[in-house]
C-alpha positions in Angstrom: -36.6 5.1 -66.6 -39.0 7.1 -68.7 -42.5 6.4 -70.0 -41.2 4.6 -73.1 -39.2 2.2 -70.9 -42.3 1.6 -68.8 -44.3 0.9 -71.9 -41.7 -1.6 -73.1 -41.7 -3.4 -69.8 -45.5 -3.5 -69.8 -45.5 -4.9 -73.3 -42.9 -7.5 -72.4 -44.8 -8.6 -69.3 -47.9 -9.0 -71.5 -46.0 -11.0 -74.2 -42.3 -11.6 -73.8 -42.2 -13.1 -77.3 -42.8 -9.8 -79.1 -40.2 -9.0 -81.7 -38.3 -5.7 -81.5 -40.3 -4.5 -84.5 -43.6 -5.3 -82.7 -42.3 -3.5 -79.6 -41.2 -0.6 -81.7 -44.6 -0.3 -83.2 -46.2 -0.1 -79.8 -43.8 2.6 -78.4 -43.4 4.5 -81.7 -39.6 4.1 -82.0 -37.4 2.4 -84.6 -36.6 -1.2 -83.9 -32.9 -0.4 -83.4 -33.8 2.2 -80.7 -36.2 -0.2 -79.1 -33.6 -3.0 -79.1 -31.1 -0.6 -77.5 -33.6 0.3 -74.7 -34.4 -3.4 -74.0 -30.6 -4.1 -73.9 -30.2 -1.3 -71.3 -33.1 -2.5 -69.3 -31.5 -6.0 -69.2 -28.0 -4.7 -68.3 -29.4 -2.6 -65.5 -31.2 -5.6 -64.1 -34.7 -4.1 -64.3 -35.6 -6.6 -66.9 -34.4 -9.8 -65.2 -35.3 -12.3 -67.8 -38.0 -14.0 -69.8 -40.0 -17.1 -68.8 -42.8 -19.4 -69.8 -45.8 -20.1 -67.7 -46.5 -23.8 -67.2 -50.1 -25.0 -66.5 -49.4 -27.3 -63.6 -53.0 -28.7 -63.6 -52.4 -30.1 -67.1 -49.3 -31.9 -65.6 -51.5 -33.4 -62.9 -50.6 -31.0 -60.1 -54.1 -29.9 -59.1 -53.7 -29.6 -55.4 -51.9 -26.4 -54.2 -51.1 -25.6 -50.6 -49.5 -23.0 -48.5 -47.5 -24.9 -46.0 -45.8 -23.4 -42.9 -42.9 -25.1 -41.2 -41.1 -24.6 -38.0 -37.6 -26.0 -37.9 -36.1 -28.1 -35.1 -33.6 -26.0 -33.1 -30.7 -28.1 -34.3 -31.4 -27.5 -38.0 -29.4 -25.0 -40.0 -31.8 -23.0 -42.2 -29.3 -22.8 -45.1 -29.1 -26.7 -45.1 -32.9 -26.8 -45.0 -33.1 -24.5 -48.0 -30.6 -26.5 -49.9 -32.5 -29.7 -49.2 -35.7 -28.0 -50.3 -34.3 -27.5 -53.7 -34.4 -31.3 -54.1 -38.2 -31.5 -53.5 -39.7 -30.6 -56.8 -43.2 -30.1 -55.4 -41.9 -27.1 -53.4 -42.3 -24.2 -55.8 -41.2 -21.5 -53.4 -40.1 -21.1 -49.8 -40.1 -17.8 -47.9 -38.1 -17.4 -44.7 -40.4 -15.5 -42.4 -40.8 -14.0 -38.9 -43.4 -15.2 -36.5 -44.5 -18.6 -35.3 -43.2 -20.5 -38.3 -39.8 -20.2 -40.0 -40.9 -20.9 -43.6 -44.0 -20.6 -45.7 -43.9 -22.8 -48.8 -46.0 -23.0 -51.9 -46.4 -26.7 -52.6 -48.1 -28.5 -55.5 -49.2 -32.1 -55.6 -51.4 -34.5 -57.4 -53.2 -35.7 -54.3 -53.6 -35.4 -50.6 -51.4 -38.6 -50.3 -48.6 -36.9 -52.2 -49.0 -33.8 -50.0 -48.7 -36.0 -47.0 -45.6 -37.6 -48.4 -44.0 -34.1 -49.0 -44.8 -33.3 -45.3 -43.0 -36.5 -44.3 -40.0 -35.5 -46.4 -40.0 -32.0 -44.7 -40.0 -33.7 -41.3 -37.0 -35.8 -42.3 -35.3 -32.6 -43.4 -35.7 -31.0 -40.0 -39.2 -29.5 -39.9 -40.7 -29.9 -36.4 -44.2 -28.4 -36.9 -46.0 -28.3 -40.3 -49.3 -26.7 -41.0 -50.8 -26.8 -44.5 -53.7 -24.9 -46.0 -55.3 -25.9 -49.3 -55.5 -23.1 -51.8 -59.1 -22.7 -53.1 -58.3 -19.9 -55.5 -55.8 -17.2 -56.2 -55.9 -13.7 -57.6 -52.7 -12.6 -59.1 -51.8 -9.1 -60.0 -49.4 -8.0 -62.7 -46.3 -6.5 -61.1 -46.0 -4.1 -64.1 -48.7 -2.0 -62.5 -46.0 -0.7 -60.1 -44.3 1.0 -63.1 -46.9 3.7 -63.1 -46.7 5.0 -59.6 -48.1 4.0 -56.2 -51.6 4.2 -55.2 -52.2 6.3 -52.1 -52.6 4.2 -49.1 -55.2 5.5 -46.6 
């Protein structure tokens, strides 16, 4: 991967709807050369896909939580993960080390809905559940990794 590939990835992270001509203008290549580079980035798996960001608050999901769950001893984690895929409020689940088995990002429209999701998690095999309401979040663009690592002190 060279600087042109990095520039293409940065441009696509900023706006995945850019045409090949618009991308080509940014990296100073022909649109055919640009299209070929994007194709190679996709084939190599570096460019994994394109997506749309959805404003969950506009859909009524204004309550975000980070919820930890410890599974009952008898619960198979793969069954739990499969069952989680049926709970639309669970946006992600990370299998972790430590006191809890999973940390989930959950969205809901109210505390009552969050409580209902917690009840569902218990029915699915969660023994202990601990939720923290997200007050704010700072997200960083992963494309900043394209330009090297910052020295860690």
